[in-house]
Residue frames as a rotation matrix with the C-alpha (Angstrom) as fourth column:
MET 1
0.130 -0.718 0.684 -10.34
0.984 0.177 -0.002 -14.69
-0.119 0.673 0.730 11.84
ARG 2
0.180 -0.171 -0.969 -8.59
0.216 -0.954 0.208 -11.34
-0.960 -0.247 -0.135 11.65
SER 3
0.810 0.087 0.579 -8.65
0.586 -0.097 -0.805 -9.51
-0.013 0.991 -0.130 8.33
LYS 4
0.563 -0.665 0.491 -5.87
-0.358 -0.731 -0.580 -7.26
0.745 0.151 -0.650 9.59
LEU 5
0.551 -0.459 -0.697 -2.82
0.739 0.656 0.153 -8.44
0.387 -0.599 0.701 11.50
GLU 6
0.544 -0.440 0.715 -1.13
-0.505 -0.852 -0.140 -6.26
0.670 -0.285 -0.685 14.09
GLU 7
0.614 -0.450 -0.649 1.89
0.681 0.717 0.147 -7.42
0.399 -0.532 0.747 16.05
LYS 8
0.853 -0.481 0.201 4.14
-0.519 -0.749 0.412 -5.72
-0.047 -0.456 -0.889 18.56
THR 9
0.703 -0.709 -0.054 7.79
0.678 0.691 -0.252 -6.50
0.216 0.140 0.966 18.00
TYR 10
0.687 -0.556 -0.468 11.15
-0.200 -0.763 0.614 -4.92
-0.699 -0.328 -0.635 18.48
ILE 11
0.814 -0.421 -0.401 14.03
-0.476 -0.087 -0.875 -4.37
0.334 0.903 -0.271 16.09
HIS 12
0.801 -0.570 0.183 16.69
0.361 0.704 0.612 -7.08
-0.477 -0.424 0.769 16.40
ILE 13
0.048 -0.885 -0.463 20.32
-0.374 -0.446 0.813 -6.41
-0.926 0.134 -0.353 15.52
SER 14
-0.605 -0.272 0.748 19.88
0.462 0.645 0.608 -8.79
-0.648 0.714 -0.265 12.56
ASP 15
0.408 0.816 0.409 17.18
0.876 -0.224 -0.427 -6.43
-0.256 0.533 -0.807 11.21
CYS 16
0.710 -0.211 -0.672 19.67
-0.084 -0.973 0.216 -3.54
-0.700 -0.097 -0.708 11.10
GLY 17
0.833 -0.490 0.255 22.21
0.350 0.111 -0.930 -2.52
0.428 0.864 0.265 8.52
ASN 18
-0.172 -0.985 -0.006 25.34
0.707 -0.119 -0.697 -0.46
0.686 -0.124 0.717 9.08
ARG 19
-0.606 0.073 0.792 23.44
-0.485 -0.823 -0.295 1.84
0.631 -0.563 0.535 11.45
PRO 20
-0.971 0.220 -0.092 21.56
0.211 0.616 -0.759 0.84
-0.111 -0.757 -0.645 14.62
GLN 21
-0.287 0.935 -0.209 18.15
-0.641 -0.350 -0.683 1.16
-0.712 -0.062 0.700 12.97
LEU 22
0.316 0.526 0.789 15.86
0.196 0.778 -0.597 -0.98
-0.928 0.343 0.143 10.86
SER 23
-0.769 -0.575 -0.279 17.26
-0.213 -0.181 0.960 -1.58
-0.603 0.798 0.017 7.37
LEU 24
-0.121 0.727 -0.676 15.15
-0.989 -0.148 0.018 -1.87
-0.087 0.671 0.736 4.24
PRO 25
-0.415 -0.020 -0.910 15.84
-0.338 0.932 0.134 -5.63
0.845 0.363 -0.393 3.93
GLY 26
-0.980 0.047 -0.195 15.00
0.199 0.368 -0.908 -5.97
0.029 -0.929 -0.370 7.65
CYS 27
-0.527 0.829 -0.187 11.72
-0.673 -0.542 -0.504 -4.15
-0.519 -0.140 0.844 7.03
PHE 28
-0.004 0.523 -0.852 10.72
-0.903 0.364 0.227 -6.55
0.429 0.771 0.471 4.27
THR 29
-0.746 -0.281 -0.604 11.77
-0.014 0.913 -0.408 -9.52
0.666 -0.296 -0.685 6.42
LEU 30
-0.881 0.471 0.048 9.35
-0.110 -0.105 -0.988 -8.35
-0.461 -0.876 0.144 9.11
PHE 31
-0.163 0.855 -0.493 6.58
-0.942 -0.282 -0.179 -7.97
-0.292 0.435 0.852 6.52
MET 32
-0.214 0.034 -0.976 7.21
-0.613 0.773 0.161 -11.44
0.760 0.633 -0.145 5.10
ASP 33
-0.952 -0.143 -0.270 7.23
0.118 0.643 -0.757 -13.00
0.282 -0.752 -0.595 8.58
MET 34
-0.643 0.766 -0.026 3.94
-0.359 -0.331 -0.873 -11.31
-0.677 -0.552 0.488 9.43
ALA 35
-0.091 0.602 -0.793 2.41
-0.992 0.018 0.127 -12.29
0.091 0.798 0.596 6.07
THR 36
-0.621 -0.205 -0.756 3.31
-0.238 0.969 -0.067 -15.92
0.747 0.138 -0.651 6.80
VAL 37
-0.951 0.290 -0.105 1.59
0.179 0.239 -0.954 -15.82
-0.252 -0.927 -0.279 10.20
HIS 38
-0.387 0.847 -0.363 -1.45
-0.659 -0.530 -0.534 -14.06
-0.645 0.033 0.763 8.76
GLY 39
-0.287 0.232 -0.930 -1.71
-0.843 0.399 0.360 -16.50
0.454 0.887 0.081 5.87
GLU 40
-0.866 -0.063 -0.496 -1.73
0.137 0.924 -0.356 -19.41
0.481 -0.376 -0.792 8.31
GLU 41
-0.793 0.596 -0.130 -4.46
-0.003 -0.217 -0.976 -17.74
-0.610 -0.773 0.174 10.38
LEU 42
-0.164 0.738 -0.654 -6.55
-0.872 -0.419 -0.253 -17.25
-0.461 0.529 0.713 7.23
GLY 43
0.398 0.271 0.877 -6.15
-0.018 0.958 -0.288 -20.90
-0.917 0.098 0.386 6.23
MET 44
0.994 -0.105 0.000 -3.99
-0.007 -0.067 -0.998 -19.90
0.105 0.992 -0.067 3.29
GLY 45
0.449 -0.880 0.152 -0.56
-0.571 -0.152 0.806 -20.83
-0.687 -0.449 -0.571 4.62
MET 46
-0.357 -0.746 -0.562 2.21
-0.919 0.171 0.356 -22.65
-0.170 0.643 -0.746 2.79
LYS 47
-0.867 0.034 0.497 0.79
-0.002 0.997 -0.071 -26.13
-0.498 -0.063 -0.865 3.40
ALA 48
0.099 0.993 0.068 -2.76
0.231 0.044 -0.972 -25.20
-0.968 0.112 -0.225 2.35
LEU 49
0.451 0.031 -0.892 -1.53
-0.731 -0.561 -0.389 -23.53
-0.513 0.827 -0.230 -0.82
ALA 50
-0.631 -0.755 -0.177 0.83
-0.740 0.519 0.427 -26.41
-0.231 0.401 -0.886 -1.66
GLU 51
-0.548 0.512 0.661 -2.09
0.215 0.851 -0.480 -28.83
-0.808 -0.121 -0.576 -1.41
LYS 52
0.595 0.792 -0.139 -3.83
0.132 -0.267 -0.955 -26.77
-0.793 0.549 -0.264 -4.11
GLY 53
0.139 -0.658 0.740 -0.64
0.954 0.290 0.078 -26.57
-0.266 0.695 0.668 -6.19
ILE 54
0.604 0.098 0.791 -0.44
0.420 -0.883 -0.211 -22.78
0.677 0.460 -0.574 -5.90
ILE 55
-0.307 -0.677 -0.669 1.77
0.950 -0.262 -0.171 -20.16
-0.059 -0.688 0.723 -4.26
TRP 56
0.866 0.491 -0.095 1.41
0.484 -0.871 -0.088 -16.47
-0.126 0.031 -0.992 -3.49
VAL 57
-0.238 -0.926 0.295 3.81
0.961 -0.267 -0.064 -13.82
0.138 0.268 0.953 -4.70
ALA 58
0.471 0.260 -0.843 4.12
0.409 -0.911 -0.053 -10.19
-0.782 -0.320 -0.536 -3.65
SER 59
0.134 -0.404 0.905 4.71
0.990 0.017 -0.139 -8.61
0.041 0.914 0.403 -7.04
LYS 60
-0.193 -0.161 0.968 4.34
0.251 -0.962 -0.110 -5.00
0.949 0.222 0.226 -5.97
THR 61
0.253 0.210 -0.944 4.80
0.964 0.033 0.265 -3.52
0.087 -0.977 -0.194 -2.53
ARG 62
-0.097 -0.242 0.965 4.66
0.152 -0.962 -0.226 0.09
0.984 0.125 0.130 -1.45
ILE 63
0.246 0.129 -0.961 5.46
0.961 0.096 0.259 1.24
0.125 -0.987 -0.100 2.05
LEU 64
0.330 -0.139 0.934 5.63
-0.031 -0.990 -0.137 4.66
0.943 0.016 -0.331 3.63
ILE 65
0.131 -0.397 -0.908 7.98
0.942 0.335 -0.011 4.96
0.309 -0.854 0.418 6.58
HIS 66
0.838 0.272 0.473 7.60
0.138 -0.944 0.299 8.08
0.528 -0.185 -0.829 8.66
ARG 67
0.361 -0.758 0.543 10.56
-0.929 -0.342 0.139 7.27
0.081 -0.555 -0.828 10.92
TRP 68
0.115 -0.403 -0.908 13.01
-0.237 0.876 -0.420 4.39
0.965 0.264 0.005 10.85
PRO 69
0.946 0.257 0.200 12.81
-0.251 0.184 0.950 2.51
0.207 -0.949 0.238 14.17
GLU 70
0.068 -0.964 0.259 16.00
-0.942 -0.148 -0.302 2.11
0.330 -0.223 -0.917 16.17
MET 71
-0.353 -0.314 -0.882 17.57
-0.071 0.948 -0.309 -1.18
0.933 -0.046 -0.357 17.25
LEU 72
-0.775 0.112 -0.622 15.80
0.584 0.502 -0.638 -2.73
0.241 -0.857 -0.455 20.27
GLU 73
-0.836 0.548 0.007 13.02
-0.529 -0.804 -0.271 -0.17
-0.143 -0.231 0.962 19.95
């Protein structure tokens, strides 16, 4: 079981805004997708949590972006 999840991906056009680079909503979409995969790997995915009658919520998120990735990068 990995305590840290790393994935290689590329920036889809749907992750971009009005410029050909990752948008802020696209960035959070990537994070949410990765959190879903990681939760499943940890045995704390949507089904496991629903069986316990609980959910997880990201109430505070801070990210530091050194350079916005370009589309298809």
